[in-house]
C-alpha positions in Angstrom: 27.0 55.5 -15.1 25.9 52.0 -14.4 22.3 51.8 -16.0 24.4 53.9 -19.3 27.0 50.8 -19.0 24.0 48.3 -19.3 22.1 49.3 -22.0 25.1 49.6 -24.1 26.1 45.7 -22.6 22.7 44.9 -23.6 22.7 46.0 -27.3 26.1 44.1 -28.0 25.1 41.0 -26.7 21.8 40.9 -28.5 23.5 41.7 -31.3 26.3 38.8 -31.1 23.6 36.7 -30.2 22.0 37.0 -32.9 24.9 36.4 -34.8 25.7 33.8 -33.7 22.7 31.9 -32.4 23.5 31.8 -28.4 21.7 33.3 -25.8 24.4 33.9 -23.1 22.4 35.8 -20.4 18.6 36.6 -19.4 17.5 40.2 -19.4 15.7 42.0 -16.8 12.9 43.8 -17.6 12.5 47.3 -18.2 16.0 47.7 -20.4 18.1 47.7 -17.0 20.5 45.2 -17.6 22.0 41.9 -17.8 21.1 39.2 -14.8 22.6 35.9 -14.0 20.5 33.4 -15.8 18.2 31.1 -13.5 20.0 29.4 -10.9 20.7 25.6 -11.7 20.4 22.5 -9.5 23.4 20.6 -7.9 24.8 18.4 -10.2 26.3 14.6 -9.1 29.6 15.5 -11.2 30.7 13.7 -14.1 31.5 9.8 -13.6 35.1 9.1 -13.6 37.7 6.6 -15.7 41.0 6.2 -15.9 42.5 7.9 -19.1 46.0 8.1 -21.1 46.3 11.8 -19.8 49.7 12.3 -17.5 49.7 15.3 -15.1 49.6 18.6 -16.3 53.5 20.0 -15.4 53.7 23.6 -16.1 54.3 27.4 -15.2 51.6 30.3 -14.9 52.2 33.1 -17.0 50.4 36.5 -16.2 49.0 38.3 -19.3 49.3 42.1 -18.1 50.3 44.0 -21.2 48.0 44.7 -24.4 51.3 45.8 -26.4 51.4 43.9 -29.5 54.9 43.3 -29.5 55.0 42.4 -25.5 56.9 39.0 -25.4 54.7 36.5 -24.3 55.9 33.9 -26.9 59.4 34.2 -25.7 57.8 33.3 -22.3 56.2 30.7 -23.4 58.8 29.1 -25.8 61.2 29.5 -22.4 58.7 27.3 -20.5 59.0 24.9 -22.7 62.2 24.8 -22.8 62.1 23.3 -18.9 60.7 20.9 -19.9 57.3 21.4 -18.7 54.2 20.1 -20.8 51.9 23.0 -19.5 51.5 26.6 -19.7 48.6 28.3 -17.5 47.8 31.5 -19.0 46.7 34.2 -16.6 44.4 36.9 -17.6 43.2 39.6 -14.6 40.2 41.9 -14.3 39.7 44.5 -11.6 37.4 45.7 -9.1 38.0 48.6 -7.1 38.3 47.5 -3.9 36.8 44.7 -1.8 33.0 46.6 -1.9 33.0 47.7 -5.1 30.0 45.6 -7.7 31.9 46.4 -10.6 34.1 44.9 -12.1 36.2 46.0 -15.5 39.0 44.1 -17.9 41.9 47.7 -18.8 42.0 46.7 -22.5 45.7 48.5 -21.5 46.4 45.3 -19.3 45.3 42.4 -21.0 46.4 41.1 -24.6 43.3 41.8 -27.3 41.0 38.0 -28.0 43.4 37.5 -31.2 46.4 38.0 -29.3 45.1 35.4 -26.8 43.9 32.8 -29.3 47.5 33.1 -31.0 49.6 33.0 -27.7 47.4 29.5 -26.9 48.4 28.4 -31.3 51.9 29.1 -30.3 52.2 27.1 -27.1 50.1 24.5 -28.6 53.1 24.3 -31.3 55.3 24.1 -29.1 53.6 21.1 -27.3 52.3 22.6 -24.7 48.7 21.5 -22.9 47.2 25.5 -22.3 45.3 26.4 -19.1 43.7 29.5 -19.2 42.6 31.3 -15.7 40.8 34.0 -15.2 41.3 36.1 -12.0 39.9 39.1 -10.5 42.1 41.9 -9.0 41.9 44.7 -6.6 42.9 48.4 -8.0 42.9 50.0 -4.9 42.5 47.4 -1.6 42.0 48.6 1.7 43.7 47.9 4.6 43.5 43.7 4.7 42.0 43.9 1.2 42.4 41.2 -1.2 40.1 38.7 -3.6 39.4 36.2 -0.8 37.8 38.6 0.9 35.6 41.3 -1.2 32.1 42.1 0.3 30.5 43.9 -2.4 27.5 46.4 -1.5 25.0 44.5 -3.9 26.3 40.7 -4.7 23.3 40.6 -7.1 25.6 43.8 -9.5 28.6 41.9 -8.7 27.7 38.6 -10.0 26.3 40.3 -12.9 29.5 41.6 -14.0 31.6 38.2 -13.2 29.6 36.4 -15.5 29.8 38.6 -18.0 33.9 38.7 -17.3 34.2 35.1 -17.2 31.6 33.8 -19.8 33.5 35.1 -23.5 37.0 34.1 -22.3 35.2 30.0 -21.4 33.6 30.8 -25.8 37.3 32.3 -26.7 38.8 29.1 -24.6 36.4 27.1 -26.7 37.5 28.3 -29.9 41.4 28.0 -29.1 41.3 24.6 -28.0 42.2 25.4 -24.4 42.6 21.9 -22.6 41.4 23.5 -19.2 39.6 26.5 -17.9 39.6 27.7 -14.4 36.0 29.6 -13.5 37.6 31.1 -10.8 40.4 31.8 -8.4 40.8 32.4 -4.5 37.2 34.1 -4.3 36.7 32.6 -0.5 33.7 34.7 0.4 31.6 33.5 -2.5 32.5 29.9 -1.8 30.2 28.9 0.9 27.2 31.4 0.7 27.2 31.5 -3.3 26.9 28.1 -4.2 23.9 28.1 -6.7 25.5 30.9 -8.3 28.6 29.0 -8.9 26.8 26.3 -10.2 24.7 28.0 -12.8 28.2 29.9 -14.3 29.6 26.3 -14.7 26.4 25.2 -16.8 26.5 28.2 -18.6 30.3 27.4 -19.4 29.3 23.9 -20.3 27.4 25.0 -23.2 29.9 26.6 -24.7 32.9 25.2 -23.8 33.7 21.7 -24.0 37.6 20.6 -22.2 38.1 20.6 -18.4 37.2 22.5 -15.7 38.8 23.4 -12.3 38.5 25.6 -9.9 41.3 27.1 -7.6 40.6 26.7 -4.3 43.2 29.0 -1.4 44.4 26.3 0.6 43.1 26.8 3.7 39.2 27.0 2.5 39.2 24.4 -0.3 36.5 21.9 2.4 34.0 24.3 2.3 33.4 24.7 -1.4 30.4 22.3 -1.5 30.2 22.4 -5.5 33.4 20.4 -6.5 31.7 17.6 -8.7 30.1 20.2 -10.5 33.9 20.8 -12.0 36.1 18.2 -13.3 39.7 18.8 -11.8 39.4 20.6 -7.6 42.3 23.4 -7.8 43.5 24.4 -4.7 47.5 26.7 -3.9 50.2 25.5 -1.9 50.9 28.2 0.5 51.2 26.6 4.2 53.2 26.9 6.7 55.7 24.5 6.9 58.3 25.7 9.7 56.4 27.3 12.2 59.4 29.5 12.4 62.2 26.3 12.5 64.8 26.1 10.4 64.4 24.8 6.8 65.7 21.4 6.0 64.5 19.0 3.5 63.4 16.3 6.2 61.5 18.4 8.3 59.3 19.8 5.1 58.5 16.4 3.7 57.7 15.1 7.4 55.0 17.8 7.3 54.1 17.3 3.7 53.2 13.9 4.2 50.8 15.2 6.9 49.2 17.8 5.0 48.8 15.3 2.4 47.6 12.5 4.2 44.5 15.1 4.9 44.2 16.4 1.8 43.8 12.7 0.6 41.4 11.3 2.5 39.3 14.3 2.0 39.7 14.3 -2.0 37.9 10.3 -2.1 34.7 11.7 0.0 35.2 14.2 -3.8 36.3 11.5 -6.3 38.1 14.8 -8.4 41.6 14.6 -8.8 43.8 17.5 -7.7 45.3 20.1 -9.7 47.9 22.5 -7.6 47.2 25.7 -9.2 49.9 27.9 -7.4 52.7 26.1 -6.0 55.2 28.6 -5.2 57.7 30.1 -2.6 59.3 33.6 -3.3 63.0 33.7 -2.9 62.8 34.8 0.8 64.3 33.7 3.9 61.1 33.5 5.3 59.4 31.5 2.3 58.7 28.3 4.5 57.0 29.4 7.0 54.9 32.3 5.3 54.8 31.3 1.2 51.2 33.9 0.5 53.6 37.1 1.9 56.0 38.3 -0.9 56.6 41.3 0.9 57.9 40.3 4.6 61.7 39.7 4.0 62.6 41.0 0.4 65.8 42.1 1.4 66.7 38.9 2.8 66.7 36.6 -0.4 67.1 32.7 0.4 67.7 30.9 -2.7 68.5 27.6 -1.4 65.0 27.4 0.7 63.3 28.3 -1.8 64.7 25.0 -3.5 64.2 23.1 -0.6 60.5 24.0 -0.6 60.3 22.8 -3.9 61.6 20.0 -3.5 60.5 18.8 -0.8 56.5 19.4 -1.9 57.4 17.3 -5.1 59.5 14.0 -3.6 55.8 14.2 -1.7 53.2 14.9 -4.6 54.8 14.0 -8.3 54.1 10.2 -8.1 50.8 11.0 -6.3 47.8 8.9 -8.8 45.1 11.7 -7.5 46.9 14.5 -8.6 46.3 15.8 -12.0 49.2 18.3 -12.0 51.1 21.9 -10.8 51.2 25.2 -12.0 54.2 26.9 -10.7 53.9 30.0 -9.6 55.1 32.6 -11.6 57.4 32.3 -14.7 58.9 36.2 -16.1 56.7 38.1 -18.0 58.2 41.4 -18.6 61.4 42.8 -20.3 64.1 43.9 -18.0 62.7 42.1 -14.9 65.0 40.7 -12.0 65.3 37.1 -11.6 67.9 34.9 -10.5 69.5 34.5 -7.0 68.6 38.2 -5.4 65.2 38.5 -6.7 62.4 37.6 -4.2 60.0 37.2 -6.2 58.8 33.8 -6.4 60.0 33.6 -9.8 62.4 30.7 -10.6 64.3 31.8 -13.2 68.1 31.3 -12.6 67.6 30.1 -9.6 68.3 26.7 -8.3 64.5 26.2 -7.1 64.3 26.1 -11.6 66.9 22.8 -11.6 64.9 21.4 -9.1 61.6 21.8 -11.0 63.3 20.7 -14.0 64.7 17.2 -12.4 60.4 16.3 -10.9 59.2 17.4 -14.3 60.9 15.2 -15.5 59.7 12.1 -13.9 57.6 9.7 -14.8 54.3 10.9 -14.3 51.7 9.6 -12.7 48.2 8.9 -15.0 45.0 11.0 -13.4 42.0 9.9 -13.0 40.0 12.2 -15.1 36.6 12.3 -15.5 34.3 11.6 -18.6 33.8 15.3 -20.4 30.1 16.2 -20.0 28.1 16.8 -23.2 28.9 20.4 -24.1 27.9 23.2 -27.4 30.6 23.1 -28.7 32.5 20.2 -30.2 34.0 18.8 -26.7 37.1 16.4 -26.3 36.7 13.3 -24.3 40.4 13.0 -23.3 42.7 15.9 -22.7 45.5 15.2 -25.5 48.6 13.4 -24.5 52.0 15.6 -25.8 54.6 14.1 -24.3 56.9 17.1 -22.3 59.8 19.1 -24.4 63.3 18.4 -23.9 65.0 20.6 -22.3 67.5 22.3 -24.0 
């Protein structure tokens, strides 16, 4: 089956390459498929300069349906109405479990390319910047598995599929003028052992996409990444234990975030890249401050006040920090009849006190992050992100 897939894919890429004049991949001899290109040399990164770019302040929207009438436009408008200036569109490919070598896009669960480009245009028309983030999900994970703990039986095959998954979306991001493209998310087991694979992928993306690049590292695994200077923005999640099981209070959480902030900024100075918090979220549960990553822990015990305090403490700590390029709240509602409000135990802020907290902080004056001078790209590359002001709340 795999050889058959390679033959079909190779023929398709040859046709497309001839049509647009771009050689995306290097072909192995004997017609047995597409291999990742030669490994790129380490990069010292692009120089930084102050640019008139306010922070990216927005929400992530998972795109999990290909139905042409799925109301994504409504959800994007709702995000704009909060006063946010950014929407992060999250698309997913799947692998069977952590040992699988094949990554596939389920066309039933992702919008078509044309629909995706129209959604980007819709967001731009509402004054929003757009971040596009492809992620990998496990279709049938075994015990303890998630994308951060994958161990494919054949890493070469896995990387081959990952390149084939991500690169077309980078091309789409350029066509749609997406402001930032996230090259990967929380793929912990790949970060330390395969830096050259990441550098090669990033170099390939640079050839077809001219916007800013980031990678989303897990909150406890950002320091082992040795290739931060190959992207423009450090991405990291926020799922720290803030209480150790103690009572959730604003002073306690602010004190904890001050300690975390000191550690992160000391490290960030050694990298010289601004930080984008790519998943800012706490589930509406009594355990949210201690186990923010575990949205299944106490689904029968909601605590919207604790969730609001978590957002307030975080944003008080970081909103005015010049080293921060922005915040992406995880996540906005994404399908009809989805439960929201104070009794909903999920991350979704809709109808909960935390949304008022987020809106208030997002309307505060924005810091001007030091972003890299955009590197040369095959396509026309913007040297700064747009300066669209946040939309006014209703």
